[in-house]
N, C-alpha and C positions, 0 to 999 in steps of 0.2 A: 823050674825055670831059673836060670842064673843071670846075674847082672854084673857087668864089668864096666870099665870106663876107658874110652879111647884116648890114646896118646900117640902123637906123631913122632916121638923121639926115635931116631935111627930109621926113619922111613926110607932113607936113601938105600938101605940094604934090602929093601923088600922087592926090588926088581921092577919098580914102577917108573913111568916116564915123568911123572910130576907128583907133587905133594898131594895127599888126599885132602878133599874139601871138608871132611868131617871135623868139626871143632874139637879141640882138646877138651877133656873132661866130659864129653858127651856120653851119657849112659848107653850101653849096648846090651840088649837082651839076647840070650842064647838058650836053646833047649839043652837038656842034660847030656845029649850026645854030641853037642857042640856043632850041630849042622844047621845051616840056614835054609836049606831046601832039601827036598827028597823027590821021589818019583812023581808025587802029586804036584810038585812045583814049589814056589817059595812058601815058607812056613809063616805062621802068624807073627812070629818074632821079627821077621824081616819087614813086615808091614808096620809094626809098632816102631821099629828102629828108623824106618823112613820118615814116619810122622815126627819122631823126636828130632831128627836132623833138620827138619824144617821149622822147628820152634823158634830159633833166633830170628827168622824172617816173618814170623807170625805173632810178634808182640811179646816174646818171652826170651829176652837176651841173657838172663842171669843163669849161670851154671847150676846154682842150688835149686832153682825152679825146675830145670830140666830133670833133675833126679826125682823131685817130687811128682812131676807130671807122669814120668815113666812108671814110677812105683804105683801110682793110682791105676793106670791102665793095666799094669801087670797083675795087681791084686784082683781086679775085676775079671781079668781073663782066667786066672787060676780058679776063682770062685765058680765061673761058668763051667770050666772044664771038669770040676769036681761033680757037677750035675749033668754032665754029658751034653752041654750046650756049647755051640761055637760062638766066637766073638762076633761073627757076621751071620748070625742065624736069622730065623724069621722074627718078625716083630712080636708075634704072639709069644714065642719062647723067650725072647729077650725081656718082654714086659713081665712075664711070670717070674723070671729069675731076678729081675730088679726088685720085685716085691719081697722075694726071699732074702735078697741082699740087704734091703732096708731093715728087715726084722733082725737079721744076723748082726748088723752094725748097731742096732738100738737095744736089743734084748739078748744077744748071744753071750758067749763067754766074756768076762770083764776085759780081758786084754784085747778083745776084738771090737769092743764097742767104740763108737764115735760120738763126740759131742755134736750138737746141731751144726755148729760152725764148721767143724771138720767134714761132716757129711756133705754140707753144701759146697765146700771146696772140691770134694771128690766129684760131685755131680757136675760142677762147672767144667772140670777137666774132661770128664767123660763126654760131656756135651760137645766140647771143642773137638775131641777126637772123632766122634761120630759125624760131626759136621764136616770135618776134613775128609773122612772116608766117603761121604756122599759126594762131595765135590770131585774126588778122584775116581768116582764111579766104582768103588770097591764094595758098596752095599747100597741097598735101597730101604733098609729097615733100621730104625733106631728105637731104643727102649723108652724114649721120653715122650711126654705129652706136654704141649705148650699152650698157653693162652695169651691173648693180647691184653695188656694192661695200659692204662692211660697214666702218664706221669706229667706233673706240672711243676715248673720252676720259674717263678715270676710270670712273665707273659708267654713263656714257651710251653706248649703242650705237645706231647708226642706219644706215639704208641711204641711199646717195646714188648718183646716176647718174654714170658715168665715160665721157667721150668717148674712144672707142678711136682716134680720129685723132691724138690728142696723142702726142708723143714722150716717152720717158723722159728725165729730166734727172738729172745726177749728184748724189749726196748731197754735203752740205757738206764731209765729210771727204776726199772725193777731188778737191776743187778747190783744195787747198793748193798754193801755188806752191813749187817746189823751186829750190834754188840752181843757177844756171848754173855751169859748170865754172870759168870765169874769176873768178867771185865767191867760190868756195870758198876760194881762196888768200887773197884779201883778208880774208875772214871769219876765217880761222885766224890771220892776222897781227894782226888787230885784237884777238882774244882774247889773243894773246901780247904785247900792248903794243908792236906794231911798226907803222910806217907802211906804206902800200901798196908802197913800194919796198924794204921789208925793213929800213930803218934804224929805230933806236929812237925811239919817240914820246915826246918830252920832256913832253908834256902828260898822258900816261897816269898815272892815280893808282891803278890796281888792284894787287892782290897775287897771288901764286902764278900768274904768267903762264904758266909752263911747264905747270902742271896744267890751266889753263883751255884752252890750245891743244890739249893732249892729249885732253881730254874732248870738245872740239869735233870733233877728227879722228876720235875713236871713234864719235861719233854719225853723222858723214857716211859713214864706211866701213862701219858695221854695218847701216845702214838702220833704226834704231830708230824706232818710232812715238813721237809726243810723249808719249802717256800712259805707254808703256812706260818711257821715259827718266825721266819725272817720278817714277814709283814704283819705280825700279830700286834694289835693295838692294846693299850692298857685297859680300855673299856671292855675288851673281850675276855679278860681274866676275871672270873667270879670273885667277888669280894669275900674276905674272910668273915665268919660269923662274929658278932660283937663279943660273945663269950666263948671261952675254950670248951671244947666238947671232948667226950671220951673217945669218940671214933676219929681216926685220922682223916685229914682232909688233904 
């Protein structure tokens, strides 16, 4: 399946009575034989192209997004075709292949794998496509299952449909990057006013370098969360023993 981009340049020489209504830079899908229909009627590429041309009127005005949306549906169509399933097949067949597609994008070849956020984007696009196809009476079967979820914002409570094919994504607080082991040493030396090689940094203008380094080491060794450290009280820090011990504290 090939993809090109529409351009209305020199449309006057095409023998048309008026300029085509297809937006410039709109992706156009074609089969390898460059035909849009055959004896069986319009091909599936024609249906996808029709959906794509309506994207600007359906909340997607950006040309870069048109290409992304069309690629999502094209890749899904090719995956179905490789298993002998049609884009508008029965719900049972579509559900089975959606499961295979999920495994392929999660555990398949590295270059074919999707992060959870990318997978969810693809599912949103496909959900929009099948919703449009249902409205146009092109199909009665979709590969997705939805549930009703309650959302609350202030005093407003409403129901919304949730696509169960989407993956759970981590919350922002679990995506914090942690120091690699080799960077911890550099971090502590920086707090202590030292260069990476351990020599004194002549440009350092801070004070209480020993305390700064000790506090940094405490945070790294104790696993304090950022909020815990921010609001930590002096009384929560254990006192040092009255005498020096052989074991580090």
